[in-house]
Every structure is written in C-alpha cells, then in structure tokens.
C-alpha positions as CSV (number, residue, x, y, z in Angstrom):
1,M,-54.2,1.2,19.2
2,T,-52.3,1.1,15.9
3,V,-50.0,-1.4,15.3
4,T,-47.4,-2.2,12.5
5,Y,-46.4,-5.8,11.8
6,L,-42.8,-6.3,10.6
7,V,-42.3,-9.5,8.6
8,D,-39.6,-11.6,7.3
9,E,-38.8,-12.4,3.9
10,K,-41.3,-15.5,3.8
11,G,-44.0,-13.0,5.2
12,N,-43.9,-14.4,8.8
13,K,-44.7,-11.7,11.3
14,T,-41.7,-11.5,13.5
15,A,-42.3,-8.1,15.5
16,V,-44.8,-5.5,16.2
17,Q,-44.3,-1.8,16.1
18,L,-46.4,0.5,18.1
19,S,-46.4,4.3,18.9
20,M,-44.8,5.2,22.3
21,E,-48.1,6.4,23.5
22,D,-49.8,2.9,23.1
23,Y,-46.6,1.1,24.3
24,L,-46.5,3.3,27.6
25,S,-50.2,2.7,28.1
26,L,-49.9,-1.1,27.4
27,L,-46.8,-1.3,29.8
28,E,-48.9,0.5,32.3
29,S,-52.1,-1.8,32.2
30,A,-49.6,-4.7,32.4
31,N,-48.2,-3.8,35.7
32,L,-51.7,-3.6,37.3
33,L,-52.5,-6.5,39.5
34,P,-55.9,-6.8,41.4
35,D,-55.6,-6.3,45.1
36,H,-56.3,-10.0,45.8
37,V,-53.2,-10.9,43.7
38,K,-51.0,-8.6,45.6
39,E,-52.1,-9.9,48.8
40,G,-51.5,-13.7,47.6
41,I,-48.0,-12.6,46.4
42,K,-47.2,-10.7,49.8
43,R,-48.8,-13.9,51.8
44,G,-46.5,-16.1,49.8
45,Q,-43.4,-14.2,50.4
46,E,-44.2,-14.0,54.2
47,Q,-44.6,-17.7,54.1
48,G,-41.2,-18.2,52.4
49,K,-39.5,-16.0,54.7
50,A,-41.0,-18.0,57.6
51,G,-39.8,-21.3,56.1
52,L,-43.3,-22.4,55.7
53,T,-43.0,-23.4,51.9
54,K,-42.0,-26.4,50.1
55,S,-39.6,-26.7,47.4
56,T,-40.6,-27.5,43.7
57,E,-39.2,-31.1,44.0
58,E,-41.3,-31.8,46.9
59,V,-44.4,-30.7,45.3
60,M,-43.5,-32.5,42.0
61,R,-43.0,-35.8,44.4
62,K,-46.1,-35.5,46.0
63,Y,-48.3,-35.0,42.8
64,N,-46.0,-37.9,40.9
65,V,-45.0,-35.2,38.2
C-alpha cells in the first residue's frame, strides 16, 4: 500500500491519500467481523428487542461511574 500524507503549512499531517484499489481493499477488510462478533451482535439485538437489556444510566449507576 502506497500512501501520500497531506500536510498543513506547519508540516502537520492532516490527511492521507491512497489509491482507489488500496482504499477499496482497506474498506473491505474493515467490514469483516469474526463470526463470534457477529453472533454477539445478533444476540444483543435479540435481547434488546425482548427487553432484556439495561439502560446506560442503570449500568453506570451500578458501577459508580
């Protein structure tokens, strides 16, 4: 993968430029999830629909966060 860094007037890297081929390859690999992660997401969605989840506020209170 070949990248070109775009910099501002102070030399700070502000963006990255890469070929469409590299971009599409990176995008494809970023969307791949292991089966156990997909199963966990599906299970969580099912639990949410069944009303078996707690709100963020309840969890935060439980752990004093």
